[in-house]
C-alpha positions as CSV (number, residue, x, y, z in Angstrom):
1,M,-13.4,10.5,-13.1
2,T,-16.6,11.8,-11.5
3,Y,-18.5,11.3,-14.8
4,A,-17.2,7.7,-15.2
5,F,-18.2,6.7,-11.7
6,D,-21.3,8.7,-11.0
7,V,-22.9,9.1,-14.5
8,M,-21.7,6.0,-16.3
9,N,-21.8,3.9,-13.1
10,L,-18.4,2.3,-13.7
11,H,-16.9,0.5,-10.8
12,R,-13.3,0.3,-12.0
13,I,-11.0,2.1,-14.4
14,E,-7.7,0.6,-15.4
15,A,-4.7,2.2,-17.1
16,N,-1.8,0.7,-18.9
17,I,1.1,2.9,-19.7
18,M,4.6,2.8,-21.1
19,P,7.0,4.6,-18.7
20,R,8.7,6.4,-21.5
21,N,5.4,7.8,-22.8
22,T,5.3,11.0,-20.8
23,A,1.9,12.0,-22.2
24,S,0.2,8.8,-20.9
25,L,2.2,9.1,-17.6
26,K,0.8,12.6,-17.1
27,V,-2.7,11.3,-17.7
28,V,-2.5,8.6,-15.0
29,E,-0.8,11.0,-12.6
30,K,-3.7,13.4,-13.1
31,L,-6.1,10.7,-12.2
32,G,-4.4,9.8,-9.0
33,F,-3.1,6.3,-10.0
34,Y,0.4,7.0,-8.7
35,L,-0.6,7.1,-5.0
36,Q,1.3,4.6,-2.8
37,H,-1.1,3.1,-0.2
38,A,1.2,0.3,0.9
39,N,3.6,0.6,3.7
40,Y,5.8,-2.1,5.2
41,V,7.1,-2.7,8.7
42,V,9.8,-5.3,8.9
43,V,10.0,-7.1,12.2
44,T,13.3,-9.0,13.0
45,D,13.8,-8.0,16.7
46,P,13.0,-11.1,18.8
47,L,11.0,-9.0,21.4
48,M,8.9,-7.4,18.6
49,K,8.5,-10.8,16.9
50,Q,7.1,-12.1,20.2
51,K,4.5,-9.3,20.3
52,V,3.5,-10.0,16.7
53,Y,3.4,-13.7,17.5
54,D,1.1,-13.0,20.4
55,A,-1.2,-10.8,18.2
56,S,-1.2,-13.5,15.6
57,Y,-2.7,-16.4,17.6
58,K,0.7,-17.7,18.3
59,Q,1.2,-19.1,14.7
60,Y,4.4,-21.1,14.3
61,K,5.6,-19.3,11.1
62,I,5.9,-16.0,13.0
63,Q,8.7,-17.5,15.2
64,S,10.3,-19.7,12.6
65,S,10.7,-17.0,9.9
66,S,13.7,-14.8,9.3
67,A,11.4,-11.8,9.4
68,V,7.8,-10.8,9.6
69,I,6.6,-8.1,7.4
70,A,3.4,-6.2,8.4
71,V,1.7,-4.9,5.2
72,L,-0.2,-1.8,6.0
73,G,-2.7,0.2,4.0
74,D,-2.5,4.0,4.2
75,L,-6.0,5.5,4.6
76,E,-4.5,9.0,3.9
77,A,-2.3,8.2,0.9
78,Y,-4.2,10.8,-1.1
79,K,-2.9,13.5,1.2
80,D,0.6,12.9,-0.3
81,S,-0.6,14.1,-3.7
82,A,1.1,17.5,-3.5
83,R,4.5,16.0,-2.4
84,I,4.4,13.3,-5.1
85,N,3.5,15.8,-7.9
86,E,5.9,18.5,-6.7
87,G,8.7,16.8,-8.6
88,L,6.8,17.1,-11.9
89,F,6.3,20.8,-11.2
90,H,10.0,21.3,-10.4
91,L,11.0,19.4,-13.6
92,G,8.8,21.7,-15.6
93,F,6.2,19.0,-16.6
94,S,3.4,20.9,-14.9
95,S,2.6,24.5,-13.8
96,K,1.8,25.6,-10.3
97,Q,-1.8,25.9,-11.4
98,E,-1.8,22.3,-12.7
99,L,-0.2,21.1,-9.4
100,D,-2.8,22.9,-7.3
101,S,-5.6,21.6,-9.5
102,E,-4.3,18.0,-9.3
103,V,-4.1,18.1,-5.5
104,Q,-7.6,19.6,-5.3
105,Q,-9.0,16.9,-7.7
106,V,-7.4,14.0,-5.9
107,T,-8.5,15.3,-2.5
108,H,-12.0,15.7,-3.7
109,F,-12.1,12.3,-5.3
110,Y,-11.2,10.5,-2.1
111,E,-13.0,12.7,0.4
112,E,-16.4,12.7,-1.5
113,R,-16.3,8.9,-1.5
114,G,-15.9,8.6,2.2
115,E,-14.1,6.3,4.7
116,P,-15.3,3.0,3.2
117,F,-13.7,3.9,-0.2
118,K,-10.5,5.1,1.5
119,R,-10.3,1.8,3.4
120,D,-11.1,-0.3,0.3
121,E,-8.4,1.5,-1.7
122,A,-5.8,1.2,1.1
123,I,-6.5,-2.6,1.4
124,R,-6.7,-3.2,-2.4
125,N,-3.5,-1.3,-3.2
126,A,-1.5,-2.8,-0.2
127,S,-2.7,-6.3,-1.2
128,L,-1.4,-5.8,-4.8
129,S,1.8,-4.4,-3.5
130,A,2.2,-7.4,-1.2
131,M,1.6,-9.8,-4.1
132,L,4.3,-8.2,-6.1
133,F,6.6,-8.3,-3.1
134,M,6.1,-12.0,-2.6
135,L,6.6,-12.7,-6.3
136,T,9.9,-10.7,-6.3
137,A,11.0,-12.4,-3.1
138,K,10.4,-15.8,-4.7
139,E,12.4,-14.7,-7.8
140,Q,15.3,-13.9,-5.4
141,G,15.1,-17.3,-3.7
142,W,13.1,-16.4,-0.6
143,D,10.0,-18.2,0.6
144,T,7.0,-16.2,1.8
145,C,3.7,-16.9,3.4
146,P,0.8,-14.4,3.5
147,M,-1.1,-14.4,6.8
148,I,-4.4,-12.8,7.7
149,G,-4.8,-14.5,11.1
150,F,-4.1,-11.8,13.5
151,E,-5.9,-9.5,15.9
152,A,-5.7,-6.1,14.2
153,D,-6.0,-4.0,17.4
154,K,-3.2,-6.0,19.1
155,L,-1.0,-5.7,16.1
156,I,-1.6,-1.9,15.9
157,E,-0.6,-1.6,19.6
158,A,2.5,-3.9,19.2
159,L,3.8,-1.9,16.2
160,Q,2.6,1.4,17.6
161,L,0.9,2.3,14.3
162,E,-0.6,5.7,13.6
163,E,-4.4,5.7,13.0
164,R,-3.9,6.3,9.3
165,Y,-2.6,2.7,8.8
166,V,-4.8,-0.4,8.6
167,P,-3.1,-3.8,8.9
168,V,-3.8,-5.7,5.7
169,M,-1.7,-8.8,6.2
170,L,1.5,-10.3,7.5
171,I,4.1,-11.9,5.4
172,T,6.6,-14.2,6.8
173,I,9.8,-14.5,4.9
174,G,12.8,-16.8,5.1
175,K,14.7,-19.6,3.3
176,E,13.9,-23.3,3.7
177,D,16.2,-25.1,6.1
178,T,17.6,-27.9,4.0
179,S,20.3,-28.9,6.6
180,S,18.3,-31.9,7.9
C-alpha cells in the first residue's frame, strides 16, 4: 500500500471480491478494506427529535419524518482492526503473527497519513454506507431524504457524541402519507 500511494502516486485502490473466494477476501482484509467507518444513531424520541430539529435549522422534514438517522463517520475505525481480525485468527485463517502484523500495518497506514486522511476516510465510507442504506430503504418501501443542513457542534452536543465521531449527514425516513 505504501508503495502504491507514495511511490506510484496512486490516489485510490479498488478491490472487487467474491465472498466465497477466501484467498481474495484475505487480501482485502490485509489491506484494511473491511473497516467500518459508518455508525448510525436513530432518533425517534420527540424530545431528541426537537434537539435535532433545532440543530438542523428547523427543517420541516425532521419533524414530519418517522425517524431521523444521524450518519456518523468514525475517525478511529482503524483502531478496531484487532477486534475485527480476531475472528479470522480464532477460525484458523491467520496466525497470531499475521494478526499482529495486520494490526500494525493498518495502524501505521492510518496514522502516517494524519488527521485529514482519517476524516476523509470516515466521511467517504459513511457516505457510501448511507447511500446503500437509502437504496435498501427504498427497496423496502420507505422514503428517505439525505440532509447536510445542520450545525455539527449542536448536533454533537444534542446526541452526546464521542470525539471520535464526525456527523456526515442526517437521513429522514418515513412513508408518504397517502390518506389525503
